[in-house]
C-alpha positions in Angstrom: -28.0 13.2 35.2 -24.5 11.5 34.4 -24.6 7.7 33.7 -22.0 5.5 36.0 -20.5 3.0 34.0 -19.1 -0.3 35.8 -15.9 -1.0 34.0 -14.6 -4.6 33.5 -11.1 -5.1 35.0 -9.7 -6.3 31.6 -10.5 -6.5 28.0 -9.3 -9.9 26.1 -7.5 -8.9 23.0 -6.7 -11.5 20.4 -3.8 -10.4 18.1 -3.5 -12.1 14.9 -0.5 -12.1 12.8 -1.5 -13.1 9.3 1.5 -13.4 6.3 0.3 -11.8 3.3 3.1 -11.4 0.9 2.8 -7.5 -0.5 4.9 -8.5 -3.4 2.5 -11.2 -4.6 -0.7 -9.9 -3.3 -0.4 -6.3 -5.4 2.0 -7.1 -8.2 1.7 -3.8 -9.6 2.3 -3.0 -13.5 -1.1 -3.0 -15.0 -2.9 -4.9 -12.4 -5.2 -2.5 -10.0 -4.2 -2.5 -6.4 -6.2 -5.4 -5.7 -5.4 -8.6 -3.8 -4.6 -11.3 -6.1 -6.5 -14.5 -5.9 -3.9 -16.6 -4.4 -3.1 -14.4 -1.7 -6.6 -14.0 -1.1 -7.0 -17.7 -0.2 -3.8 -17.8 1.5 -4.9 -14.6 3.8 -8.7 -16.2 4.2 -7.4 -19.5 5.4 -5.0 -18.0 8.1 -8.0 -16.1 9.3 -10.3 -19.0 9.7 -7.4 -20.9 11.3 -7.1 -18.1 13.9 -10.8 -18.0 14.6 -10.7 -21.6 15.3 -7.9 -21.5 17.7 -9.7 -18.5 19.6 -12.7 -21.0 20.3 -11.0 -22.9 22.7 -8.5 -20.0 24.3 -8.9 -19.0 27.8 -9.3 -16.4 28.1 -11.7 -16.1 25.3 -11.0 -12.8 23.5 -13.6 -10.0 23.7 -11.9 -8.0 20.6 -9.8 -9.6 17.7 -7.2 -7.5 15.7 -6.4 -8.5 12.2 -3.4 -6.3 10.4 -3.4 -3.8 8.0 -4.7 -4.9 4.3 -5.2 -8.4 5.6 -8.7 -8.8 4.8 -9.7 -9.7 1.3 -12.7 -7.5 0.3 -14.2 -10.9 -1.0 -14.2 -12.2 2.6 -16.3 -9.4 4.1 -19.5 -11.4 4.6 -17.5 -14.3 5.8 -15.5 -12.7 8.4 -19.1 -11.2 9.7 -20.3 -14.7 10.1 -17.3 -15.8 12.2 -17.2 -12.4 14.3 -21.0 -13.0 14.8 -20.6 -16.7 15.6 -17.8 -16.2 18.1 -19.3 -12.7 19.5 -16.4 -11.0 19.3 -15.8 -7.8 18.1 -13.3 -7.6 15.3 -11.2 -4.6 13.9 -9.6 -5.6 10.5 -7.6 -4.1 8.0 -9.2 -4.5 4.8 -7.7 -4.6 1.1 -7.8 -1.4 -0.7 -11.4 0.1 -1.6 -10.9 1.0 -5.0 -12.6 3.9 -7.0 -12.0 2.6 -10.6 -13.5 5.4 -12.4 -11.3 7.9 -10.8 -8.5 5.3 -10.0 -8.5 6.5 -6.1 -7.5 3.6 -3.5 -8.6 4.0 0.2 -6.8 2.0 2.7 -9.6 1.2 5.5 -9.9 -0.6 8.6 -13.8 -2.4 9.3 -14.9 -3.1 12.7 -17.5 -5.8 12.8 -19.8 -5.3 16.1 -22.1 -8.6 16.7 -25.6 -7.4 17.3 -25.5 -9.4 20.5 -22.2 -8.7 21.9 -23.2 -6.9 25.1 -25.9 -9.5 25.7 -23.3 -12.1 25.4 -24.9 -14.6 22.9 -24.0 -15.1 19.3 -25.3 -13.2 16.2 -26.2 -14.0 12.7 -25.2 -10.4 11.7 -22.8 -7.5 12.6 -22.9 -3.8 12.6 -19.8 -2.3 10.5 -18.0 0.7 11.4 -15.1 1.9 8.7 -12.3 4.0 9.5 -9.6 5.0 7.1 -6.0 5.6 7.0 -5.1 9.4 6.8 -1.9 9.4 5.5 -0.1 6.8 3.0 3.5 5.7 3.6 5.8 7.2 1.1 6.6 3.7 -0.4 2.6 3.0 -0.5 2.4 6.3 -2.3 4.8 5.3 -4.9 3.7 2.1 -5.5 0.2 3.4 -6.3 1.5 6.1 -8.6 3.9 3.6 -10.5 0.9 1.5 -11.5 0.0 1.9 -15.6 -2.2 3.8 -15.2 -1.3 5.4 -12.0 -3.8 5.1 -8.9 -3.6 8.0 -6.2 -4.5 7.5 -2.5 -7.4 9.3 -0.8 -6.8 9.5 2.9 -9.5 9.7 5.8 -9.2 13.2 7.8 -11.2 12.0 10.7 -9.8 11.1 14.1 -12.1 8.4 15.6 -12.9 7.4 19.4 -15.1 4.3 19.8 -16.9 3.8 22.9 -17.1 0.5 24.0 -18.8 0.9 27.4 -17.5 -1.3 30.0 -14.4 -2.0 28.2 -13.3 1.5 27.8 -12.8 4.1 24.7 -10.6 2.8 21.8 -8.6 4.9 19.7 -7.3 3.5 15.9 -4.5 4.2 13.6 -3.6 2.7 10.5 0.2 1.9 10.0 1.9 5.3 9.0 -0.6 7.3 10.8 0.8 5.9 14.2 3.7 8.4 13.7 1.2 11.2 13.5 2.0 13.3 16.6 -1.2 15.5 16.4 -3.4 12.6 16.5 -1.6 11.5 19.5 -2.2 14.8 21.1 -5.8 14.4 20.1 -6.1 11.2 21.8 -4.5 12.2 24.9 -6.7 11.6 28.1 -9.6 10.5 26.0 -8.9 6.7 25.4 -7.9 3.6 27.3 -6.8 1.5 24.3 -5.0 2.3 21.1 -5.0 -0.4 18.3 -2.6 -0.1 15.5 -3.0 -2.1 12.4 0.1 -2.3 10.3 2.2 -3.8 7.6 5.3 -2.2 8.7 9.0 -3.4 8.5 10.6 -1.0 10.7 9.7 -2.9 14.0 12.5 -1.1 16.5 10.7 2.2 15.2 7.4 0.9 16.2 8.2 -0.5 19.2 9.8 2.5 20.8 6.8 4.6 19.6 4.2 2.1 21.4 6.5 2.5 24.6 6.5 6.2 24.4 2.7 6.9 23.4 1.6 4.4 26.4 2.9 6.8 28.8 2.5 10.0 27.0 -1.1 9.3 26.0 -1.3 7.2 29.0 -3.2 4.0 27.3 -2.7 0.5 26.6 -1.1 0.4 22.8 -1.3 -2.7 20.8 0.4 -3.1 17.3 -0.7 -6.0 15.2 1.5 -6.4 12.5 1.8 -8.5 9.7 3.5 -11.9 10.2 5.4 -11.6 7.2 7.8 -9.0 8.8 6.6 -9.6 12.5 6.6 -7.4 15.2 3.2 -7.2 17.1 3.3 -6.0 20.5 1.2 -4.6 23.6 2.3 -2.3 26.2 0.7 -0.6 29.0 2.0 2.2 31.5 2.5 0.0 34.2 5.1 1.3 37.0 7.6 -1.4 36.9 9.7 -1.9 33.4 9.1 -5.5 33.5 5.1 -5.3 33.4 4.8 -2.6 30.7 5.4 -5.1 27.9 2.6 -7.5 27.9 2.8 -9.2 24.6 5.7 -9.1 22.0 6.3 -11.4 18.9 9.3 -11.3 16.7 10.3 -13.3 13.5 9.6 -13.0 10.0 7.2 -15.2 7.9 5.6 -16.6 11.4 1.6 -16.8 11.4 0.6 -16.6 14.9 -2.4 -15.8 17.4 -2.2 -14.6 21.1 -4.9 -13.5 23.8 -3.4 -10.3 25.8 -5.6 -9.1 28.7 -5.5 -5.1 28.8 -6.3 -3.3 32.2 -9.3 -1.3 32.0 -11.1 -0.2 35.5 -7.8 0.5 37.4 -6.2 2.3 34.2 -9.1 4.7 34.3 -8.7 5.3 37.9 -4.8 5.8 37.4 -5.8 8.2 34.4 -7.7 10.3 37.0 -4.8 10.3 39.3 -5.7 7.6 41.8 -2.8 5.7 42.9 -3.1 2.0 43.3 -0.5 -0.7 44.6 0.3 -3.7 42.8 -1.5 -6.1 45.8 -2.7 -5.7 49.2 0.7 -7.1 50.4 3.0 -5.2 47.8 4.1 -1.7 48.2 5.1 -0.7 44.8 2.6 1.2 43.1 0.6 -0.4 39.8 0.9 2.5 37.3 3.3 5.4 36.5 1.8 8.9 37.2 -0.1 10.0 34.4 1.3 13.0 32.4 0.6 16.7 33.2 -2.9 18.1 32.5 -4.6 14.6 31.5 -7.1 14.8 33.7 -8.6 18.0 32.3 -9.0 16.4 28.9 -10.8 13.1 30.1 -14.3 14.4 29.5 -13.5 15.3 25.8 -14.5 13.2 22.6 -13.5 13.7 19.2 -15.4 12.0 16.2 -17.0 9.4 18.6 -19.2 6.3 17.8 -20.8 4.3 20.0 -20.0 0.6 19.4 
C-alpha cells in the first residue's frame, strides 16, 4: 500500500555566500591542495556569522547551503554542532579530500542531517551524507596537475537524489557538473529542488542555465556561489516572468546570507499537470506547463538516499 505524503507548502532555504580567495587558499607550487590556515580561519568565521544570522531570521531556514570548497576539513565537527543546534539540514561544499599516497583529490559536498530534524528539536549529532563532483573544470584540473608533484582529480560517477520527505526530493550538482546535460535528463521529472554549489566566475552562463533547467527539468534551482565572485540565485518555473527569479545577488567580494521560500506542494501538483491560479481572485495560472513526458518519469529514482 503506497504511503501518502502531506507535503509542506514551502521549503525555506538559507543561501550563504562566503568569500574564500582561491589564490590564497590553494597556493600551488609544492603545497598540497589543502586550504591554507589563514583562509581556513576566514571561512569558518564567515560560516559562524551566517549561522548566527539565521538564528533570528524569519522565516527560519530548514536547509542551509554553503558554496563549493567553502568548508575547511578541520571544521566538520564544528559545523555538525551548529547544524544540530539550529536543527537545520546543511549542504556544504567541503575542501578537497586528499589521498596523499596516490596524490588524488576529491571535490565533495557533505549533507549534515540533524538526528532530530523531523521531530523539530535540536540535536547533538548529525548524520553525514557525502556526494562528489563528477567532472573537474578544465582550470581546476590544470591547477591540480601543475602542482609539484602533480595531483589528479577523482570524480564521483554517481548521480544522487535525496528524499527529504515532506519537503520533496532534492538533486545536487557541484559547479561544473551543472553543465552536464545527461545529469539534467536524469533529474527530469524526479526532483523538486536542484541545489548547485559553485565557485564560478561565469555568472551570466550559470544564470541562463538555471533559468533554462528550472523549466526543462521543471523544478526549483538554487545556485549557491562563492561571494568572492558573487552571483547566487534561486529560480522557480512560475508562469509569470517577474515571479521566476526568487532571489539574485550580484557583486564581487560580498559576504551575504538570505532565506528563500521555495514552493513544494503546489509545484508537485504542477509537475503532475494540475493547473492552479495564483489566487482565488486572479485568473493567471501559477506555474508554466510541464515539459512533454515529465509526468511519466515522476515515480522513478536514481541513486536515492532517504534524509
